[in-house]
N, C-alpha and C positions, 0 to 999 in steps of 0.2 A: 577762375570765377569770385569775387568777392561774395562772403557769406551776408554781408549786409543786404546786397541787392536782392539774395533770394529771399530774405526776410520781407523785402519791400514787395515783390512780385509774386510771392507765394506759387499756388498753383498754376496760373497765368503765364508764368515764365515761358513754357514750351511754345506757346503763342503769340507772346511779345515781338513784336516787329524786330526789335533790336536783337534780340537773342536767337529768334528763328532765323533772320537773315545771316547773322554772323557765323551759326553753324554751318550753312551752306556755303559761305564764303571759305571757310575753313576747310571744308573736303574738295572745294573747287581748287584751292591755292594748293594745297598738298598734293595732288593729282592720284595718280593710281597705282603708286608703289605699294607693295605689299608690306603690312605691319602685322607683327604677331603680338608684342608687347609695347603698351604704352605706358611712359612715365610723365605724369600730369603734374606739375610743380605748383604749389598754390593753387590746387585743384578745386577749393571751397565744397560745394556740392558736387563736384564730379560732373557736371552739366555737359561738357564738351567731349569727354572721355565716355560718357555714356552714348551720347550720339554717334561718335565712331564705333563703338561696340556694337552698336545696332545697325550701321549704315555700312560698314566696311569689314575686312577680312579680319581685322583685329580681334585676337583671343582674350586676351587678358590686359587689365589697366591697373597701376600702381598709382594712387592719389596722395600727394604728400601735401599737409597743411598744419602749419602750427596752431591752428584756430581749433584743431578737432579737439573734443574734450576726452577722447579716447582712441585707441586703436582698434581696427576690427577687420576681419574677413568677410566679405559680403558676396552676392552674385547679382548679376544683372542679366538678363536673358539669359540665363544658365551658364555665364561667362563669368570667371573669377573679377571679383573688384575689390582691390584691398586699399585700406584707408590707414595711412601712416602719419605720424607727425615728424618723423624724418625717416631715411633711408641711406641703406648702404650701398656700394656700388652694384649696379644692376645691368643685366644684358637687355636693353630696351633699343628698339629700332627708331620710335618716335619719341621725342621729349618735346612736351609743350609747356609754356610759360605764358598763360594766357592774362595779359593786364596784371602782371606781377612786378616787374622789374621797376615801375615806378613808385612801387610801394617802400624802396629800400635806399638807404642813403649809397650804399656801395652797390651799383648795378653791375658793375664787372666782375666784382667779388662773387656776386651770388651766382651768375651765370658761369663764370669759372669753375665754381665748386660742382655743378652739375655737369659740366663738359667732362669733368675728370672722373665721374662716377660711370659714365657710359662708354661702350665700345667704339672703336674707329667705324665711321660709316653711317653713325646715328645721325638722324635727322633731328633738326630743331625747329619747332614752329613758335614763333614768338609774336606776341601782339601787344600794342600798348597806346594809350591815349595819345592824338594829335595835337601838337601846336600848343605852345605855351600861352598863346594869347586867348586860348579858350577856356583858361582857367576859371573855374567858379566854385559855387557852393558844393557842387556835385564833388568836386576834388577833395574839397576839404572834408567833408562828410566820409568819403572814403580814405582819408588820410595819405592822399598821394604826397610825393615829393617833388615830381616834375611831370610834364607832359614832353613829347618828342617829334621831332620832325624825322623822316624817313632817313635821311642823312645821318642823323644824331644815332639812330638805332643801329643802322648798319656801322657806324664806327665802334659801337659798343660790342656787337658780334665779332667784327673782325679783332679788335683788341683781345677778345677770348680764345682767339687760335681758329675760329670758325670759317670753314669757306663759305662764303656768302652764295647763294644759289638765285634769289630774287627776293625784292622786295616792292611794296606797293601800298598807296593808302586804300582805304575802303570808307564806304558811307560817304562817298564824294557826291551822290544824289541829293542826301538830306543836309549836308554841309552848309549849304547857304541859310537855310531855316534855322539849324542850330545855332550857326556862329551870330546870327541875328539876335535871336533870342536871349545867347548868353552874354552878348554885349550890351544888350538894353536891361539885362537883369543886374548887371555888374555893378550900375550906381547906385541900385536900391538894395543890394544885399549886406552891405558893410555891417549893418545892424541886427541881420538875421542870424538864426541858427542854422548852421550849416545842414543841408538835407541832399539826399538824393534826387535828381532829376528825373529818374525813370518813373514812369507812372502808367496804371493800367487805363490805356485809352478807350474810346468808344469804338465798335466794331468799324465803322466805317474809316475814321482815322488809322487805326491799325492797320487795316488793309491797305489803305492808300500808302503809308510809309513802307509797308512790307513789299508793296507792289514796285515801289521807285527802287528799291535796294537789288530785288531780284532781277530789274533790269540792268543794274549794274555788274553784276555777279560774272556774266560771260566775258566782260571787257576789265575786272578788276587788275589783271596782270599788268595793264599798260599803264595804270593810273598812278605816276609819280609827281602828281600836282597837288591835291588837297582832299581831305576826308577827315572823319572824326577819329579813325583807327588806322596804326600802323601795322601793317604786316610784314613779316620777314621769316624766309626759310634759309636755313644753313645746315651746314654738314660738318661733321667730325673728321678731319682729316687722316 
């Protein structure tokens, strides 16, 4: 999770329709496989790791992000939470790259680096923003290099030697709304300063968007058509 978005949403992030829906989708997409140690690459605030520490059997999380001003050992709900700028090989059952690969030129190289750091059998959960035609000032603000189709992300995963388990799009329910807004904004945004499109909505709008996304979660495994995010689960053979 990008620290820039944490700064935009502040304390409201836990109830924001986008992130509250996304963490529930993460839990659904991962299933019930037991996890002791999480390695969260490009973790930012550790939002996703903290959710899993609270809501699953996970016992500890290692959050890695080059943006951290310093390294520290913390606790979250009495569970260890380690913040690191880099990490050596680690015995982690779950590796998360939540909207990370789109930030680097060599996405295969970055993913391969972490494939080498974890043991055989480790599960990888990867998300990226979907569809290049949805590019907007939001991507410029977050310094993205690209957006992906589901097939493109699956190709990256397989190129790193991972065994693909499943892939899907999420935020399909709000996809038409977001696509229309982004395409309409594109013609007016060339002279604008890039900025995040995440905002603190009113209670009704936030609840409506959250409700649309929550209805989608039970069916997300089957969505290989469209959405704002691409989800992929893979395993190191």
